[in-house]
Each structure stands twice: as C-alpha cells, then as structure tokens.
N, C-alpha and C positions, 0 to 999 in steps of 0.2 A: 569741017568734021561734024557729023551727025546733025547737020543743018545749022550749026552755031556760026555766027558771023565772027565772033571774037571771044576772048577769055572772059571778059566782063559779062557778056550776055550769057555765057555758059554758067558762070557762078550765080548770076541772078536767077536763072531758071531753076538751078539746083536748089537754091535757097528758098524759092517760092514753094517747091515741092516738099519742103521739110517743116512746114508750119506746125503740123500736128506734133512731130517729135520735139520741136522747140518749145511748144506749150507745156509738154510734160516735163522737160528739163527746167523750165522757168518755175513751174509749180513746186518742184523739188527745192529749187533755190529759195523760194519764198518760205517754205516750211522750215528749212534749216536756218534761214536768217532769223526767223522768229524764235527758234530754239536757242540760238546764240544770244539774241537780245535778252531773252528771259534769264539766261544765266548771268548776264551782266547786271540786270535789275536785282535778281535775288541775292547776289553776292555784294551788292552795293559798291560796285567799282567806282572809284573816285580818283581825282588827280593825285592824292597822296600815295596811291598805289603805283604811280609811275616813278616814284623816287627810289633810290637804291641805297644799299649800305656797302661798306667796303670790308676788306680783310676776310674774316671767316664767313661773313654773310649771315651772321646770327640775327634773329628777330627781324627778318625781312618781310614786312606786311604785304608788300606787293607780290612777292613770290608765293606767299601762302594763299592769297586770294586768286592768283593766276591758276594755281593747282586746283582750287575749288571750282573755278569757272570751267576748266577743261573737264574735270570730273563730272560736272553736271551736264555739259554738252554731250559727252560720250556715254552718259548713263553708267558711270563707274563709282565704286566706293571711294576710290582715291586716284589721283593722277600726279605724275612727276613731269614737270615741264621745265626743261633746262637748256640753256645755250651751251652747256659743257659737253653735250653729245656732239661729237665731231661729224657725224653723218647718220643716215638712217641705219646703216650697217652697225655702227657703234651702238646706237640705241637698242637695236634688236639683240646685239651681243650681250649687253648688260642685262637684258631680260632673261636671256638664256643662261648665262653664267651665274646670275644671281639665284636662279631657281633650280639649277641642276648641279648635282655633286657627283663624285666618283661612284660608279655603280648604277646611277640612274640611267634611264633609257629615253632617248628622244626619237620620235617617229615623224618624219616628214610625209604628209598624207597627199601631197600634190606633186609627186615626183621629185626630182632633184630641184633644190631651191636655187635662187639667184646666185650668179657666179661668186660674188663677194661673200655670200653666206656659206658657200661650200668651203671656203677657207676658214671661216669661223668654226664651222663644224669639224673640219679636218679631213674632208674627202678630196681636197685639192690643196695645192701649195707646195712650197719647198719644205725641207725637213725642219727648219727652224719655225716656220709658220705652223706646221702640223704639231710641233712640240707644244705650242701655246694654245692649240685649239681645244675644243670640247673633248674630242676623241683623245687627244694628247693628255688630257687631264682625267681620263678614265670614264668619261661618259659614253655609254653604248648608243649606237645609232643605226637606224634602219629607214627605209623608204617604201612607200606604196607606189609602185609604178603606175603611170598613166595608161589608159586604154588607147591603143593606137597613137600614142604620144600626144593625145589631145584631150581625152575625157577623164574626169575623176573616177576612180574605181571605188565606189562606195562599198561593194562587197569585199574588195581587197582590204579596205580600212577595217571593216568588221572582223575580218579574219586575223589581222595583225595586232589589233589593240587587245591587250590582256592586262592582267594584274601587274605585270612588270613594266608597263608603259607609264613613265612619269609625266611626260609632256608630249603633245602633238603640235607640230608646227604647220600652220595653215597659211600659205602664202596667197593672199587675195589676188594680187596682180600677176600677170603672166611672166614678168621678168624677160630675160632674153630667150624666150621659147615661143612656140606657136600654139601652145594650148590656150584654151579659153580661160580668161580671168574668172574668178569665182564670184558669183552673185551672192547677195545676202541670203537668199533662199538656199543655195548650195552650202554655204557656211553653216546655216542652221541644221541642215541634214547631217553634215559631218559631226557637228557637236553632239547631236542627239545620239548618233551611233557610238561615238566615243564614250559618252557618259553612260550609255546602256551597258557597255562592256566593262568600264572602269570609272565609277563616279568620282574617284580621287584624281584622275588624270587631268592635267592642266591643258586647256585648249587655248593656245597662244596664236593670235592672228597677226601676221605682218600686214598692217593696214596701209602701207605706203601706196600712194596714188589713188586710194579709194575714198578718202574722207569727203563727205558731203556730196558724193555722186548719187547717193540714194537717201531715202528718208530715214532709214535705220542704219545703225552701226553694229559691228559684230557683237559687242557686249549685250546688245538687246536681244540676241537670238541664241544665247548659250555660251559664247566665248567667255573665258575667265580673264584674259589679258590681251591687250593690243599695244602696238607700238608703231611709231612713224616719225617722219622727218618734218621739221619746221620749214625747210626750204622746198617742200612740196606743197600739197593742198592746204593744210591748216595754217600755213604762214601767210597766205594771201598775197604772196609775191613780194613782201616787204621785210620779212624777218631775215636777219643776216646769217643765222646759224642756229643749230640746236635740234632737239627732238622731244618727243613726249612718250610716256608709257602710262597706260591707264587700265584699271580693272579692279580686281579684288585687292583689298588693302594689303594683305599679307604678301602677295606676289609683287606688288609695287614696291613695298618696303624692302624686299629682298633685292630687287633690281637697283634700288637706291643705294643699298649697301655696297653693291658692286661698282656703281658709278663713283661714289665717294669712298667711304670706308665703314665697316661695322662700327656702330656707335655714333656715327655722324648721319648716315642715311639721307633723309630729306631735309635735314635741319641746317645744312651748311651749303656754301657755294655762292659767292657774290655774283650778281647778275650783270654787272658792268653797264648799268643804265639802258638795258634792253627791254625793260618791262613794257613801256608804252608801245614799242613796235610789235611785241608779241601779242598784247591785247588787241591792238588795232588790226594786225594781220588776221587774227582769228575772226574779228568782226567783219572784215572784208572777204574772208575765205568763201562763203557760200556764193557770192556774186562772181568772184574770180573763177571758181571751179565751174560755175554755170557757163561762163564764156568759153572756158577751155573745152568743156564737153560739147558745146554747140560747134566749136571749131573742128573737133574730131569727127562729129557727125557729118559736117559739111565735107570734110576731107574724104571720108568714106564714100560719100555719094559721088564726089568728083573722080576718085580713083576707080570706082565702079564704072563710071561713064567712059573713062579712057582705057579700060581694059586691064588694069592692074589687079592682082589678087590682094585684097585688103580685108582686114578683120579688126573689130567687129563690123558687121554690115550696118549701113546707116539706119535701118529700121529695127535693129536689135536692142534689147535692154542693156543699159550700160552699168558697169560696176567700177570702172576706173577711167582715168583720163587718157589712156594710151590707145593709139591707133597704129597698128602694124601694117606695113606694106611689103609684100614679098616681091623682090626684084629678080631673083634667080641668078643674077650676074653681079660680080663685085664692082664692076665699073658703073653700073646703074645705081647701086647703093651709094657709091662715092659721089656720083653726080647729084643725087637727090640731097644728100647732106650738105654738099657745097652750095647748092642753091638756097637751102634754108639759111645757111650761115650768111650768105650774101644779102639776105633780106632781114637780118637781125639788127636791132638798134645799136648793139655794141659789137665792135670788131667785125663789121661787115666786110672789111677789106681782107680779112684773114682767110686762107685756104685750108680747110681741115684735111689732115692726112691720117691714114690708119696708123695706130701706134699701140705699143703695149702699155697697159695701165695697171697699177697695183690692184690686185684682187681679181684680175681676169686672165684666163688662159690664152685666149685668142687676141689678136690685134683688134682694136675697137676704133671706129671712126665716130667722132662726136661733133655735131654742129650745135653750138650753144652760145650765141652772142647775147648773154644774159647780164642783167644788172648785178646779180648775185651769182658768184661762181658756182656752177653745178646745179643751179636752181631749175628743177624740171617742172615747176608750175608755170615758168616762162616758156615761150615757144622754143622748142629744141627738137633735135632728131639725132639718133645715134643707132649703132648696131654693130655686132661683132662680125669680123671678117671671116665668116664661115657659112657654109651652105645652110639654108637656102637664101642667104643674103637678104635678111629682113631689116628694114628700117623701122625703128620705133619712134614715132612722132608723138609728142605729148606737150601739153601746156598751151599757153597763150593767155597773157594777162588781160587781153581784150579780144573779143571775137573779131573785131575789125582787123587786127593785126594778122590773125590767121587767114582771114578772107583775102587780104592783100597779098600775103605770101603765096597762097594757092593760085591766085590770078597771075602773079609774076612767074610762078613755076610753070603754069600752062603756057605762058608767052614764050618761055625759054625752051621748053621741051616739045610742045605740041604745035603752037601757032607760029 
C-alpha cells in the first residue's frame, strides 16, 4: 500500500514527517511543566501536605495547599480540587447549580452540549431526571446553534446574549459531535462578545480534555470559571477520582456550597489519603498530555494515509486530546473499538459491545482497558451508535503505547 512494506515502516515514515509538529507540542509541554513547577515552589509543597485528616476534614493543610497550587496553575483567584466529584459531569453540574437559581438564564454558545450535560440541563432524560435538572428547578435555557453543524456562530452569540443571560456555557471539546473543538483564541472571542453585551454574565468553560494542550488556559483569556475531571488531563493518569473548579472566588465558593452544603463550602471533606496522588498527577500532567497529543497527531496522519475521514488534521492547531475518525458504518466503528480494546494493558481479552449507558440517549461502544475506570487520559476509544458512526480516540499515557496500537491496528485492518 502506497509503497510501504509493512505497518512499522509506515508508522516510522509518518513519524519522521511530523517532527515540526512534535517540536511545537514539546515546547508547550516544557512551558506548562515550568508553570506547574513554579506553583509547587511558590506554595512550598512539602511531605506534610500528603497527610490527611479524617471525619469532617477540617484543618486539612494539604487540601488547602492543593487548592492554591491549582489556582496558580490555572491563573484563578480560587480553586476547588476534590475527590468527591464523581465525574466531570458532576463537577460541571456543581458549578452550574451553584451559580444558577430559579429564573436565571443559561445559554450554551456551542450548540447542544455533551450528552450527559443535556440531562443535567434538562433537555434530555426521563421525567424524574428532568425534574432534578436545571430546567426542572426553574432555570431558563437556550442554545446558539452551530453554523452547518460545525462552526461557532459568533454573530448568533452576540444576538442572543442580553441583560437576562446569567451564564454562558462554553464547551471547549467537541464531545460526541463533529464540530471543531474550541481553541483558546475562539474562547477569547466568545468571552469578549459576551462581556460586551453583558459584563455581569458568567463565562463558564467546560475545560475537559483541554488542560495543558496549549500554553494558555481559558481563565487567561476572559473566562470567569472553568471545570474539569481529574481522571482526564490534569490527573496525569494516576489520580483515582475527582474534579476541579477554578476561577473567580465568588463563583468557586458557590460551586463548593453545592458540592458540600452552605456554611461548609470549601472547608470540609476528608480526602482519604489522596493528596500525594493529586499533587503528583498534576506534576506529571504536562508530559502525559504531550504524549497523548503526539499520539493523536500521529493517528491523524495515519488515518489520512489510509483514507479515513479524521479530524483534526495532523497539521492543525490542537486544543484538546481527542481525535475523531468517521467510519460511516456501525460495523467499522465496532471493529475499531474492539481493536483498541485488544491492545489495552487491562482487559485486553474483553470484547466491547454497544450498550445503553446512563446519561446517553444512544447505545455507546467503549474501548477502555484502563488502569482507572473511565480514565480518558489513558488510551481509549468510544462512540455513540448513531450516524455518521464516529470513533473518538483519546489519551495515551505514553506515546509509545499509541504508536504500538496504531501499528497493530494497521496489521489487522490493512496489512
């Protein structure tokens, strides 16, 4: 095929052609590594911050320093870093419910959000789910549709934001859609438009999958609040659970009141001896994210070579770790995910099958032989069983693992 003798030669040739892109990605890694290291220095992280307290979790010095380190790294007034967040969706839900009350208005500016977030908002789900949603609690909701289901409609955002808009939801990553993920530059444009129409409107960015992919984070370009999962980028592949919220102190405190209770806020919650892992995961995160992004770029180049429609293209600017591959047929999507599963370090013998999962309307097939359940900074692939049958590949704790998986995939499918 195309003059290649075998899959290894094809991988090596593709890799050689990506040196310029890899240098850019590694420069971003070095910048972010230094930023994280400075936050550790400035906040005097020490072994005593790895110890924990029990019960109510009062006077937990490690937890307090962890919040300060995250706040500095993400350029926030305050941060809330907790293992008590059950998932990224739970983290984002606390930020939304904490800052929105009956009669307030939420506007999603990047079309419909991720499937699980639609149930939080109340546009999807059964009657009991909707009763507990934002809409069920009296929050008003609207969306700015995408242009051709792909591009952000900046004019549409300007038209819809007004004095009644309390918060805009900016989902950085594409989720289970084929739209472009939002670059930091696009997030900055959105925030400027929103603030020009309503300076009091909260710009909230779902930062999942985007941490450390660029040199800047959303709070540096006008966002007021961000949130994400610790079993994605910032956990470095070793954090076992949790999430973070960062931004202006008043909005973080409101989210904390939702996570715990009014009057407790950030001041309670035993961390169950997880401090060291969370500190160490953050320290490792820039390098782990770098390898995941390099793996995605290599995958994009390979899929381009063998004729699959894949996005982003290998030479495009990256804003998250996700690589989507459009297969067009359900059996090809299933075959790809099963191949990835068979090349995972954990449960390689398991065969993924499409199944209904809480929070999703369609059946979803998931390949994730990960050390931590659901960890999407580890190499995984998944996709909803609906047209156009797109696989969303993400993660890779090491670039080498992604490269091996791609080579084995080529051996099975092509060679």
